[in-house]
Structure formats: C-alpha cells, structure tokens
Backbone as ProteinMPNN parsed JSONL, in Angstrom:
{"seq_chain_A": "MQAGRASSKETGGGGPAAEPGVPSAHGGPNGAHGRGEGDPRGGGERAVADGGRPQDHGTQAAAGTHVARRLPLWENQRVYQDVVPAIRGWRQRGMKVFIYSSGSVEAQKLLFGYSVEGDLLDLFDGHFDTNVGAKVESKSYERIAERIGCAPEEIMFLTDVTREAKAAEEAGLSVAVVLRPGNMELTEEERAQYTTITSFSQIGLSSSA", "coords_chain_A": {"N_chain_A": [[26.308, 14.884, 18.275], [23.743, 16.949, 16.728], [20.755, 18.931, 16.306], [20.034, 18.513, 13.05], [22.542, 17.61, 12.564], [25.469, 15.44, 13.446], [28.148, 13.012, 15.367], [30.822, 11.519, 18.152], [33.679, 9.698, 19.995], [36.146, 8.362, 22.354], [38.45, 5.82, 21.941], [40.723, 4.873, 23.108], [41.137, 6.804, 23.965], [33.834, 7.988, 20.675], [32.174, 7.182, 18.638], [29.277, 6.447, 17.59], [31.968, 8.762, 14.723], [29.484, 9.876, 14.86], [29.743, 13.319, 13.031], [28.851, 8.334, 18.569], [30.63, 8.396, 18.591], [28.473, 9.399, 16.259], [29.639, 12.849, 15.918], [26.903, 13.466, 9.101], [29.205, 13.358, 6.558], [31.551, 14.13, 4.015], [32.592, 11.293, 2.374], [33.991, 8.276, 1.153], [34.522, 5.214, -0.605], [37.038, 4.974, 0.351], [36.858, 5.148, 2.989], [35.394, 3.465, 5.479], [35.989, 0.906, 4.439], [38.314, 1.287, 3.138], [41.29, 3.145, 2.995], [40.997, 4.31, 5.432], [40.456, 6.979, 6.071], [38.419, 9.903, 5.739], [37.015, 10.515, 2.55], [36.99, 13.257, 0.521], [34.306, 13.55, -0.891], [30.986, 13.678, -2.229], [27.988, 14.868, -0.524], [25.966, 16.891, 1.673], [25.168, 16.933, 5.188], [27.661, 16.492, 7.722], [28.666, 13.823, 9.852], [30.351, 12.938, 12.71], [31.053, 10.12, 14.254], [31.54, 8.791, 17.472], [33.84, 6.36, 18.1], [33.944, 4.55, 20.346], [35.391, 1.856, 22.177], [34.18, -1.336, 23.366], [34.151, -2.624, 26.756], [37.005, -4.508, 27.637], [37.472, -7.345, 28.804], [38.134, -6.484, 31.47], [40.143, -4.673, 31.049], [41.193, -1.287, 30.427], [38.914, 0.667, 28.576], [39.478, 2.937, 27.212], [41.974, 5.495, 26.916], [42.499, 7.124, 29.924], [39.99, 6.451, 30.733], [37.791, 4.927, 32.948], [37.349, 1.472, 33.743], [34.721, 0.776, 34.383], [33.181, 2.491, 33.028], [30.786, 3.366, 30.49], [30.715, 3.472, 26.95], [29.757, 5.684, 24.184], [28.728, 4.137, 21.998], [28.688, 1.49, 22.705], [27.819, -1.33, 24.822], [28.595, -3.694, 27.136], [29.997, -5.298, 25.221], [28.279, -5.124, 23.09], [26.614, -3.246, 20.527], [24.807, -0.349, 21.361], [21.243, -0.438, 21.308], [19.971, 1.692, 20.034], [21.747, 2.759, 18.237], [22.453, 1.62, 15.599], [19.952, 1.738, 14.053], [19.571, 4.543, 14.074], [21.867, 5.583, 12.76], [21.591, 4.365, 10.256], [19.278, 5.628, 9.427], [20.154, 8.3, 9.208], [21.948, 8.04, 7.116], [20.258, 7.258, 5.061], [19.079, 9.645, 4.591], [20.967, 10.976, 3.236], [23.296, 11.681, 4.571], [26.693, 11.497, 5.77], [28.719, 9.396, 7.78], [31.287, 9.316, 10.149], [33.923, 7.754, 12.0], [35.813, 8.702, 14.805], [38.409, 7.845, 16.694], [40.422, 6.873, 19.536], [41.487, 4.467, 19.281], [43.285, 2.547, 16.868], [42.824, 2.865, 13.279], [42.805, 0.355, 12.094], [42.098, -1.265, 14.277], [39.556, -0.276, 14.787], [38.174, -1.127, 12.51], [38.251, -3.872, 12.814], [36.784, -4.113, 15.144], [34.181, -3.098, 14.478], [33.714, -4.617, 12.262], [33.463, -7.208, 13.114], [31.428, -7.426, 15.022], [29.0, -8.338, 17.6], [26.587, -7.983, 16.399], [27.19, -8.428, 13.814], [28.792, -7.555, 10.662], [29.372, -4.225, 10.662], [30.537, -2.272, 9.208], [29.546, -1.015, 6.983], [28.117, 1.092, 7.88], [29.651, 3.319, 8.115], [31.499, 6.009, 6.651], [34.122, 6.563, 6.764], [37.177, 6.495, 8.697], [38.938, 7.798, 11.488], [41.882, 8.166, 13.443], [44.174, 8.782, 16.184], [46.287, 9.626, 14.662], [45.583, 11.835, 13.339], [45.624, 13.649, 15.272], [45.359, 14.476, 18.809], [42.37, 13.741, 20.686], [41.547, 15.681, 22.389], [42.352, 18.056, 21.449], [41.756, 20.97, 19.646], [42.704, 21.417, 17.067], [42.771, 18.928, 15.886], [40.155, 18.378, 15.138], [39.723, 20.355, 13.313], [41.412, 19.484, 11.301], [40.15, 17.101, 10.566], [37.723, 18.06, 9.538], [38.708, 19.403, 7.309], [39.776, 17.279, 5.834], [37.564, 15.713, 5.226], [36.221, 17.405, 3.724], [34.414, 19.575, 4.393], [32.792, 22.362, 6.038], [33.545, 23.175, 9.455], [31.249, 23.839, 10.977], [29.295, 22.342, 9.822], [29.424, 19.887, 10.842], [28.378, 17.481, 13.174], [29.309, 16.447, 16.311], [29.511, 13.699, 18.41], [30.029, 12.664, 21.7], [31.127, 11.215, 24.842], [32.811, 12.427, 26.456], [33.699, 15.28, 28.05], [35.94, 16.888, 27.715], [36.725, 16.342, 25.13], [34.467, 17.263, 23.85], [34.689, 19.98, 24.37], [37.039, 20.631, 22.938], [36.224, 20.047, 20.3], [34.136, 21.848, 20.005], [35.494, 24.249, 20.194], [36.756, 24.169, 17.779], [34.743, 24.737, 16.105], [32.746, 22.88, 15.591], [29.466, 21.409, 15.871], [28.161, 20.103, 18.873], [27.223, 17.326, 20.926], [26.755, 15.795, 24.039], [26.84, 12.478, 24.968], [24.934, 10.663, 27.177], [25.29, 7.801, 28.952], [24.364, 4.78, 30.733], [26.305, 4.241, 33.627], [28.312, 6.008, 32.965], [30.532, 8.688, 33.891], [29.185, 11.173, 35.942], [27.977, 14.298, 34.746], [28.893, 17.645, 35.61], [26.887, 20.315, 37.038], [27.5, 22.631, 35.69], [28.584, 21.638, 33.283], [26.36, 20.339, 32.228], [24.776, 22.515, 31.723], [26.227, 23.771, 29.804], [26.485, 22.078, 27.55], [24.605, 20.433, 24.952], [22.785, 17.566, 25.759], [22.229, 14.069, 25.302], [20.507, 10.921, 25.577], [20.115, 8.908, 23.858], [20.747, 7.969, 20.486], [18.579, 8.254, 18.916], [17.407, 10.586, 19.587], [18.461, 12.556, 18.123], [17.882, 14.757, 15.613], [18.577, 14.849, 12.365], [19.318, 16.463, 9.287], [19.984, 16.492, 5.818], [22.144, 18.816, 4.185], [22.436, 18.938, 1.584]], "CA_chain_A": [[25.496, 15.306, 17.147], [22.771, 17.916, 17.154], [19.698, 19.025, 15.319], [20.564, 18.69, 11.718], [23.9, 17.108, 12.417], [25.707, 14.167, 14.098], [28.823, 12.546, 16.614], [32.139, 10.897, 18.393], [34.157, 9.237, 21.315], [37.537, 7.989, 22.399], [38.718, 4.401, 22.139], [41.996, 4.78, 23.691], [41.178, 8.198, 24.27], [33.198, 8.937, 20.012], [31.48, 6.527, 18.163], [29.211, 6.305, 16.624], [31.55, 8.949, 14.865], [29.111, 9.722, 14.961], [28.45, 12.893, 13.373], [28.367, 8.292, 17.641], [29.267, 8.456, 18.31], [28.03, 9.791, 16.295], [29.927, 13.547, 15.003], [27.211, 13.137, 7.729], [30.361, 14.073, 6.065], [31.941, 13.546, 2.746], [33.436, 10.133, 2.531], [33.711, 7.344, 0.084], [35.021, 3.863, -0.396], [38.305, 5.018, 1.074], [36.544, 5.29, 4.395], [35.312, 2.295, 6.326], [36.601, -0.276, 3.849], [39.503, 1.663, 2.389], [42.503, 3.488, 3.704], [40.713, 4.672, 6.808], [40.176, 8.378, 6.318], [37.331, 10.406, 4.915], [37.309, 10.901, 1.178], [36.199, 14.469, 0.299], [33.355, 13.469, -1.989], [29.619, 13.572, -1.761], [27.47, 16.11, 0.013], [25.121, 16.754, 2.843], [25.746, 17.242, 6.476], [28.622, 15.496, 8.162], [28.521, 13.325, 11.202], [31.522, 12.221, 13.189], [30.59, 9.278, 15.349], [32.598, 8.374, 18.357], [33.979, 4.911, 17.992], [34.428, 3.978, 21.584], [35.45, 0.398, 22.197], [33.533, -1.915, 24.534], [35.082, -3.076, 27.772], [37.756, -5.64, 27.125], [37.898, -8.268, 29.845], [38.72, -5.836, 32.628], [41.142, -3.669, 30.706], [40.578, 0.011, 30.169], [38.335, 0.804, 27.25], [40.064, 4.094, 26.552], [42.931, 6.205, 27.738], [41.849, 8.024, 30.848], [38.622, 6.009, 30.94], [37.718, 3.839, 33.912], [36.789, 0.249, 33.198], [33.28, 0.7, 34.618], [32.483, 3.474, 32.23], [30.204, 2.919, 29.233], [31.027, 4.348, 25.838], [28.559, 6.096, 23.464], [28.175, 3.181, 21.047], [28.783, 0.103, 23.137], [27.492, -1.764, 26.176], [28.824, -5.128, 27.317], [30.437, -5.881, 23.956], [27.238, -4.986, 22.076], [26.273, -1.88, 20.159], [23.529, 0.063, 21.923], [20.161, -0.714, 20.363], [19.555, 2.891, 19.297], [22.817, 3.254, 17.374], [22.377, 1.198, 14.199], [18.807, 2.34, 13.348], [19.771, 5.985, 13.913], [22.861, 5.843, 11.717], [21.012, 3.992, 8.966], [18.346, 6.685, 9.067], [20.914, 9.467, 8.751], [22.53, 7.738, 5.808], [19.171, 7.277, 4.087], [18.789, 11.05, 4.298], [22.08, 11.529, 2.474], [24.415, 12.114, 5.394], [27.838, 10.608, 5.901], [29.082, 9.182, 9.184], [32.678, 8.963, 10.334], [34.377, 7.409, 13.348], [37.088, 9.27, 15.258], [38.676, 7.077, 17.903], [41.806, 6.746, 19.982], [41.951, 3.187, 18.769], [43.77, 2.67, 15.498], [41.852, 2.591, 12.223], [42.745, -1.09, 11.931], [41.333, -1.811, 15.402], [38.163, 0.116, 14.582], [37.577, -1.974, 11.478], [38.056, -5.192, 13.406], [35.719, -3.991, 16.131], [32.884, -2.961, 13.833], [33.554, -5.652, 11.249], [33.174, -8.495, 13.75], [30.629, -7.172, 16.217], [27.964, -9.331, 17.878], [25.515, -7.727, 15.426], [27.691, -8.71, 12.469], [29.658, -6.555, 10.032], [28.719, -2.917, 10.678], [31.393, -1.298, 8.538], [28.816, -0.259, 5.968], [27.5, 2.259, 8.515], [30.598, 4.418, 8.197], [32.118, 6.473, 5.419], [35.541, 6.758, 6.98], [37.675, 6.325, 10.059], [40.083, 8.608, 11.895], [42.447, 7.855, 14.751], [44.976, 9.887, 16.707], [47.26, 10.123, 13.684], [45.121, 13.163, 12.942], [45.804, 14.497, 16.441], [44.682, 14.046, 20.039], [40.947, 14.061, 20.688], [41.294, 16.821, 23.272], [42.955, 19.228, 20.82], [40.844, 21.512, 18.631], [43.308, 21.298, 15.739], [42.436, 17.611, 15.346], [38.833, 18.468, 14.525], [39.892, 21.193, 12.129], [42.015, 18.631, 10.264], [39.124, 16.169, 10.098], [36.8, 18.818, 8.689], [39.399, 19.662, 6.044], [39.968, 16.037, 5.086], [36.303, 15.203, 4.693], [35.761, 18.393, 2.763], [33.249, 20.362, 4.783], [33.032, 23.368, 7.058], [33.352, 22.632, 10.799], [29.888, 24.031, 11.481], [28.422, 21.351, 9.198], [29.687, 18.601, 11.487], [27.891, 17.233, 14.523], [30.228, 15.538, 16.976], [28.935, 13.082, 19.597], [31.042, 12.105, 22.589], [30.74, 11.205, 26.249], [33.946, 13.03, 27.162], [33.519, 16.724, 27.92], [37.175, 17.503, 27.21], [36.637, 16.222, 23.675], [33.4, 18.173, 23.429], [35.244, 21.336, 24.432], [37.976, 20.8, 21.823], [35.458, 20.074, 19.051], [33.386, 23.099, 19.988], [36.457, 25.312, 19.908], [37.073, 24.086, 16.348], [33.576, 25.184, 15.364], [31.799, 21.8, 15.369], [28.321, 21.264, 16.763], [28.516, 19.046, 19.822], [26.276, 16.813, 21.908], [27.365, 14.838, 24.955], [25.984, 11.303, 25.1], [24.865, 10.147, 28.542], [24.982, 6.38, 28.976], [24.449, 4.199, 32.076], [27.658, 3.934, 34.077], [29.234, 7.1, 32.665], [30.767, 9.669, 34.928], [28.163, 12.214, 35.962], [28.39, 15.645, 34.369], [28.628, 18.674, 36.607], [25.797, 21.206, 36.654], [28.043, 23.563, 34.696], [28.699, 20.925, 32.014], [25.003, 20.119, 31.715], [24.273, 23.789, 31.227], [27.038, 24.194, 28.663], [26.377, 21.204, 26.381], [23.409, 19.652, 24.658], [22.988, 16.185, 26.168], [21.259, 13.09, 24.82], [20.656, 9.588, 26.143], [19.921, 7.967, 22.764], [20.97, 8.548, 19.171], [17.268, 8.529, 18.311], [17.018, 11.948, 19.952], [19.133, 13.505, 17.236], [17.199, 14.953, 14.341], [19.54, 15.346, 11.387], [18.828, 16.617, 7.915], [21.062, 16.765, 4.873], [22.2, 20.169, 3.643], [22.62, 18.803, 0.131]], "C_chain_A": [[24.492, 16.342, 17.626], [21.722, 18.069, 16.091], [20.281, 19.337, 13.978], [21.98, 18.254, 11.581], [24.175, 15.8, 13.128], [26.823, 13.997, 15.101], [30.264, 12.088, 16.766], [32.495, 10.426, 19.794], [35.548, 8.646, 21.26], [37.761, 6.536, 22.733], [40.005, 4.212, 22.846], [42.219, 6.183, 23.97], [39.897, 8.842, 23.948], [32.627, 9.416, 18.579], [31.278, 6.923, 17.357], [29.156, 7.503, 16.588], [31.347, 9.207, 14.41], [29.576, 10.094, 14.953], [28.48, 11.462, 13.03], [29.225, 8.546, 17.125], [27.918, 9.22, 17.558], [28.124, 10.07, 15.44], [29.592, 13.01, 14.113], [28.395, 13.944, 7.304], [30.726, 13.446, 4.76], [32.839, 12.367, 3.035], [33.097, 9.17, 1.432], [34.263, 5.989, 0.401], [36.361, 3.847, 0.295], [38.079, 5.114, 2.568], [36.569, 3.963, 5.103], [36.031, 1.087, 5.744], [37.896, 0.04, 3.121], [40.651, 2.033, 3.299], [42.248, 4.054, 5.075], [40.514, 6.134, 7.072], [39.099, 8.838, 5.356], [37.796, 10.829, 3.541], [36.424, 12.086, 0.845], [35.33, 14.408, -0.94], [31.96, 13.382, -1.412], [29.158, 14.882, -1.182], [26.644, 15.861, 1.238], [25.86, 17.07, 4.117], [26.668, 16.136, 6.944], [28.344, 15.055, 9.581], [29.781, 12.59, 11.587], [31.092, 11.42, 14.4], [31.755, 8.825, 16.195], [32.685, 6.878, 18.349], [34.539, 4.288, 19.225], [34.402, 2.462, 21.548], [34.746, -0.124, 23.425], [34.578, -2.335, 25.544], [35.743, -4.364, 27.3], [38.302, -6.466, 28.279], [38.653, -7.591, 30.968], [39.791, -4.823, 32.307], [40.44, -2.352, 30.441], [40.084, 0.101, 28.734], [38.979, 1.946, 26.491], [41.035, 4.762, 27.493], [42.192, 7.166, 28.648], [40.409, 7.632, 31.147], [38.604, 4.839, 31.912], [36.988, 2.656, 33.308], [35.269, 0.236, 33.312], [32.485, 1.61, 33.693], [31.951, 2.899, 30.935], [30.518, 3.942, 28.144], [29.772, 4.627, 25.018], [27.921, 5.035, 22.588], [27.992, 1.784, 21.613], [28.315, -0.116, 24.568], [27.68, -3.265, 26.238], [29.08, -5.845, 25.992], [29.397, -5.772, 22.84], [27.023, -3.508, 21.768], [24.927, -1.539, 20.801], [22.44, -0.057, 20.864], [19.768, 0.498, 19.523], [20.541, 3.302, 18.212], [22.609, 2.907, 15.897], [21.172, 1.805, 13.475], [18.987, 3.837, 13.099], [20.74, 6.278, 12.781], [22.313, 5.469, 10.34], [20.027, 5.066, 8.498], [19.054, 7.922, 8.563], [21.445, 9.234, 7.344], [21.452, 7.734, 4.721], [18.796, 8.7, 3.693], [19.981, 11.75, 3.65], [23.258, 12.007, 3.283], [25.505, 11.053, 5.454], [28.227, 10.535, 7.377], [30.522, 8.69, 9.264], [32.951, 8.614, 11.797], [35.701, 8.117, 13.614], [37.374, 8.652, 16.616], [40.148, 7.11, 18.262], [42.376, 5.393, 19.579], [42.356, 3.347, 17.318], [42.654, 2.376, 14.504], [41.695, 1.087, 12.044], [41.908, -1.727, 13.032], [39.85, -1.479, 15.262], [37.477, -0.818, 13.595], [37.352, -3.391, 11.978], [36.864, -5.171, 14.364], [34.346, -3.962, 15.478], [32.641, -4.037, 12.769], [33.157, -6.994, 11.826], [32.406, -8.295, 15.052], [29.622, -8.299, 16.431], [26.833, -9.215, 16.86], [25.935, -8.032, 13.992], [28.586, -7.6, 11.96], [28.903, -5.235, 9.931], [29.522, -1.849, 9.935], [30.653, -0.473, 7.494], [28.103, 0.957, 6.558], [28.372, 3.497, 8.395], [31.273, 4.724, 6.864], [33.611, 6.706, 5.573], [35.891, 6.644, 8.449], [38.854, 7.254, 10.292], [40.574, 8.108, 13.248], [43.367, 8.996, 15.169], [46.153, 10.256, 15.819], [46.873, 11.518, 13.205], [45.291, 14.161, 14.089], [45.025, 13.972, 17.633], [43.24, 14.524, 20.053], [40.598, 15.23, 21.603], [41.922, 18.101, 22.721], [42.072, 19.706, 19.668], [41.393, 21.364, 17.213], [42.957, 19.962, 15.077], [41.118, 17.669, 14.592], [38.86, 19.362, 13.282], [40.471, 20.368, 10.98], [40.982, 17.66, 9.702], [38.161, 16.877, 9.156], [37.428, 19.068, 7.318], [39.481, 18.393, 5.194], [38.662, 15.476, 4.534], [35.605, 16.24, 3.825], [34.511, 19.146, 3.146], [33.643, 21.37, 5.856], [32.777, 22.768, 8.44], [31.916, 22.737, 11.302], [28.886, 23.065, 10.845], [28.547, 19.987, 9.853], [29.054, 18.566, 12.874], [28.769, 16.161, 15.143], [29.577, 15.022, 18.246], [30.033, 12.431, 20.425], [30.484, 12.005, 23.993], [31.856, 11.785, 27.113], [33.889, 14.545, 26.974], [34.786, 17.436, 27.451], [37.217, 17.437, 25.689], [35.583, 17.188, 23.137], [33.914, 19.608, 23.38], [36.163, 21.595, 23.241], [37.233, 20.898, 20.492], [34.697, 21.385, 18.913], [34.291, 24.274, 19.652], [36.836, 25.334, 18.429], [35.885, 24.485, 15.485], [32.544, 24.109, 15.076], [30.597, 21.943, 16.31], [28.582, 20.042, 17.628], [27.306, 18.624, 20.648], [27.006, 15.78, 22.754], [26.37, 13.701, 25.189], [26.066, 10.771, 26.523], [24.421, 8.689, 28.493], [25.082, 5.856, 30.411], [25.893, 3.858, 32.436], [28.676, 5.01, 33.772], [29.421, 7.995, 33.876], [29.72, 10.777, 34.827], [28.746, 13.557, 35.521], [28.098, 16.597, 35.52], [27.452, 19.525, 36.135], [26.26, 22.184, 35.583], [28.139, 22.901, 33.323], [27.322, 20.677, 31.396], [24.415, 21.396, 31.13], [24.979, 24.202, 29.939], [26.75, 23.387, 27.396], [24.97, 20.636, 26.211], [23.706, 18.22, 25.055], [21.874, 15.306, 25.601], [21.516, 11.766, 25.525], [20.49, 8.507, 25.077], [20.167, 8.684, 21.443], [19.65, 8.9, 18.486], [16.779, 9.931, 18.623], [17.603, 12.993, 19.015], [18.4, 13.585, 15.9], [18.143, 15.596, 13.354], [18.897, 15.442, 10.018], [19.991, 17.006, 7.026], [20.975, 18.199, 4.37], [22.366, 20.146, 2.138], [21.322, 19.1, -0.589]], "O_chain_A": [[24.399, 16.59, 18.828], [21.789, 17.397, 15.062], [20.963, 20.349, 13.811], [22.59, 18.509, 10.543], [23.224, 15.073, 13.412], [26.694, 14.853, 15.976], [31.0, 12.168, 15.782], [31.735, 10.692, 20.725], [36.076, 8.453, 20.165], [37.273, 6.074, 23.764], [40.211, 3.039, 23.156], [43.329, 6.671, 24.18], [39.746, 10.048, 24.145], [32.511, 10.419, 17.875], [31.946, 7.499, 16.499], [29.05, 8.084, 15.508], [31.943, 9.332, 13.341], [29.559, 11.118, 15.637], [27.483, 10.764, 13.207], [29.343, 8.854, 15.939], [26.816, 9.512, 18.023], [27.381, 10.943, 14.991], [29.761, 13.501, 12.996], [28.539, 15.108, 7.678], [30.264, 12.354, 4.429], [33.749, 12.455, 3.859], [32.019, 9.246, 0.842], [34.452, 5.651, 1.57], [36.786, 2.8, 0.782], [39.042, 5.157, 3.334], [37.637, 3.387, 5.312], [36.629, 0.315, 6.493], [38.513, -0.856, 2.545], [40.951, 1.323, 4.259], [43.196, 4.266, 5.831], [40.407, 6.516, 8.238], [38.892, 8.244, 4.298], [38.857, 11.435, 3.395], [35.201, 11.948, 0.879], [35.572, 15.114, -1.919], [31.78, 13.05, -0.241], [29.837, 15.9, -1.317], [26.622, 14.755, 1.779], [27.037, 17.429, 4.104], [26.474, 14.97, 6.599], [27.847, 15.825, 10.404], [30.233, 11.707, 10.858], [30.799, 11.986, 15.453], [32.829, 8.514, 15.681], [31.684, 6.197, 18.572], [35.528, 3.559, 19.154], [33.505, 1.857, 20.962], [34.707, 0.566, 24.443], [35.765, -2.395, 25.224], [35.116, -5.198, 26.647], [39.455, -6.305, 28.68], [39.708, -8.072, 31.38], [40.304, -4.168, 33.214], [39.225, -2.316, 30.251], [40.757, -0.338, 27.801], [39.025, 1.929, 25.261], [40.939, 4.62, 28.712], [41.351, 7.938, 28.189], [39.677, 8.411, 31.758], [39.326, 3.861, 31.718], [36.111, 2.823, 32.461], [34.594, -0.271, 32.416], [31.262, 1.502, 33.595], [32.589, 2.034, 30.335], [30.575, 5.143, 28.41], [28.8, 3.881, 25.135], [26.699, 5.019, 22.438], [27.232, 0.982, 21.069], [28.397, 0.776, 25.412], [27.034, -4.02, 25.511], [28.457, -6.863, 25.689], [29.623, -6.287, 21.744], [27.219, -2.64, 22.619], [24.008, -2.358, 20.783], [22.677, 0.188, 19.681], [19.277, 0.336, 18.406], [20.203, 4.114, 17.351], [22.59, 3.795, 15.044], [21.338, 2.341, 12.38], [18.606, 4.345, 12.045], [20.467, 7.128, 11.933], [22.548, 6.184, 9.365], [19.955, 5.372, 7.308], [18.611, 8.537, 7.593], [21.396, 10.121, 6.492], [21.704, 8.159, 3.593], [18.265, 8.937, 2.608], [19.998, 12.975, 3.532], [24.142, 12.676, 2.747], [25.26, 9.87, 5.218], [28.076, 11.505, 8.119], [30.923, 7.774, 8.546], [32.29, 9.119, 12.705], [36.593, 8.133, 12.766], [36.655, 8.909, 17.583], [41.008, 7.342, 17.413], [43.592, 5.201, 19.541], [41.817, 4.202, 16.614], [41.666, 1.723, 14.838], [40.581, 0.595, 11.863], [41.104, -2.621, 12.767], [38.991, -2.302, 15.58], [36.344, -1.248, 13.813], [36.373, -4.037, 11.606], [36.049, -6.094, 14.387], [33.45, -4.709, 15.871], [31.497, -4.328, 12.422], [32.583, -7.83, 11.128], [32.708, -8.929, 16.063], [29.416, -9.124, 15.541], [26.201, -10.208, 16.502], [25.134, -7.908, 13.065], [29.084, -6.791, 12.743], [27.915, -5.132, 9.204], [29.216, -0.66, 10.027], [31.074, 0.633, 7.155], [27.543, 1.765, 5.817], [27.881, 4.614, 8.557], [31.572, 3.832, 6.07], [34.291, 7.017, 4.595], [35.026, 6.69, 9.324], [39.671, 7.469, 9.397], [39.784, 7.681, 14.09], [43.336, 10.068, 14.563], [46.946, 11.122, 16.188], [47.713, 12.283, 12.729], [45.124, 15.366, 13.903], [44.14, 13.129, 17.487], [42.92, 15.578, 19.504], [39.465, 15.713, 21.588], [42.018, 19.106, 23.425], [41.691, 18.912, 18.808], [40.625, 21.203, 16.264], [42.86, 19.878, 13.853], [40.983, 17.071, 13.525], [38.113, 19.145, 12.328], [40.071, 20.532, 9.827], [40.945, 17.424, 8.495], [37.823, 16.35, 8.096], [36.758, 18.956, 6.291], [39.28, 18.435, 3.981], [38.659, 14.833, 3.484], [34.54, 15.985, 3.263], [33.628, 19.342, 2.311], [34.688, 21.245, 6.495], [31.882, 21.936, 8.587], [31.422, 21.831, 11.974], [27.742, 22.985, 11.293], [27.861, 19.04, 9.468], [29.183, 19.513, 13.649], [28.953, 15.089, 14.565], [29.135, 15.814, 19.078], [30.877, 11.718, 19.884], [29.478, 12.639, 24.308], [31.848, 11.652, 28.336], [34.018, 15.035, 25.852], [34.693, 18.501, 26.84], [37.69, 18.366, 25.035], [35.78, 17.84, 22.111], [33.604, 20.355, 22.453], [36.083, 22.647, 22.607], [37.57, 21.732, 19.652], [34.627, 21.959, 17.826], [33.902, 25.182, 18.917], [37.194, 26.38, 17.888], [36.006, 24.564, 14.263], [31.559, 24.377, 14.389], [30.7, 22.518, 17.394], [29.16, 19.059, 17.165], [26.473, 19.45, 21.022], [27.786, 14.983, 22.234], [25.217, 13.929, 25.556], [27.152, 10.464, 27.013], [23.315, 8.38, 28.048], [25.809, 6.428, 31.223], [26.614, 3.256, 31.64], [29.802, 4.944, 34.266], [28.575, 8.049, 34.768], [29.418, 11.254, 33.733], [29.87, 13.905, 35.883], [27.174, 16.381, 36.304], [27.065, 19.464, 34.967], [25.502, 22.525, 34.676], [27.817, 23.523, 32.311], [27.148, 20.793, 30.182], [23.653, 21.358, 30.164], [24.407, 24.891, 29.095], [26.768, 23.935, 26.294], [24.251, 20.394, 27.18], [24.773, 17.701, 24.725], [20.734, 15.742, 25.445], [22.618, 11.521, 26.014], [20.699, 7.325, 25.353], [19.836, 9.86, 21.295], [19.612, 9.74, 17.587], [15.838, 10.415, 17.994], [17.276, 14.175, 19.108], [18.313, 12.604, 15.161], [18.477, 16.772, 13.493], [18.056, 14.627, 9.64], [20.876, 17.759, 7.433], [19.886, 18.732, 4.156], [22.429, 21.191, 1.491], [21.27, 19.041, -1.818]]}, "name": "protein", "num_of_chains": 1, "seq": "MQAGRASSKETGGGGPAAEPGVPSAHGGPNGAHGRGEGDPRGGGERAVADGGRPQDHGTQAAAGTHVARRLPLWENQRVYQDVVPAIRGWRQRGMKVFIYSSGSVEAQKLLFGYSVEGDLLDLFDGHFDTNVGAKVESKSYERIAERIGCAPEEIMFLTDVTREAKAAEEAGLSVAVVLRPGNMELTEEERAQYTTITSFSQIGLSSSA"}
C-alpha cells in the first residue's frame, strides 16, 4: 500500500490484500462472502491486501517461501496487531480491501473466517487467487484492476515478496514492501527501489470518491 492507497502477499505463492496485505477497490457482497472475486461496484481508492497464510505446523506457508519466514498479515497463527485496526480505518474512509493469494479463495475464507481473532471476512470486499494468474506476472494485476473496476494507479499493493512488487509495479499499481520479523532481508538496491513499511499503521490512505 502507499500514501492514499493500500496492499498484498502470496499464500502458496499479500494479505492483508491489502490494498495487506494490504494492495480500497470496488467490491461487493460477491467478494469475501460471495463468489470470491471483486465486484465492480462502489468507489474510492482500492486496496489489495496480501493474504499470506500463517505457518502450518512446519509446512511451507507459500510456494517458494521458507518455513521460518513471516507473512505480511500473520505471525504464529495470529493476525499482526496492526492489521485489523488499519483495515477497519481504511474501510471507514470508504476504501475497499481485497486479498490476492496463492492459496485458493476457499482456503482464504477458511483462514480468515476461523482465525484466532474470530471471523475477519467482513474486512475484505473480495478475494483473488492464482486463477487470475501468477503473482509474479504483471498481467495478473492488470486483470484484478479490470475486475474490480478501477485504474491500476488507484490500487495500493502490499507484499513482502519483491518479485510480486516488481510485477505489480509493472502493471501500474502503487507498491509497498512489508518488512516483518523473520522475513528475508532486502538488498540495498531493493530498499532503494521500493517504499517499505513495518506496520500497516504507517500507511495513510484516503478515498478518491
């Protein structure tokens, strides 16, 4: 996400996302509780949140992700403390939040519907998985923007994977890389290239509606 926008991450391959993790966007009842994709209704800025999954008893949390790594939204089976208040604040300002994850839409709904914090599905306006394309391909983000009914530059995408950040940026999305404890360190070049945050509370978003 970024100033005035929001997020994402890979579950089997960017939360809350989150605009998180993250990447407001148009979405409706067909989102989190419906068929699993953004519904092109509503207004304001879009956020695609990365829906990274927590570690699962020693198994990999995401494709190409080491077990020790932390994802943008989760830590030790719990949602990071900054995530829920930030997303609720964005939504109160009229923004929509979507999850784009490598995990299936069904898995995402189970994950967020039965979290330690309770049912969090009301935080999201829609879900996307790799049926829309791989998270490291720019075309995937172009398709998401089209499906939620907004221009790519109106979307803030949050992720902790720089390959995803690169693909989203190439598609015209605003990008921020989320730094969490245990994540792989970014290179000096990556730190210079991308906006980085350590908490969703650092993202100041405002609706364009």
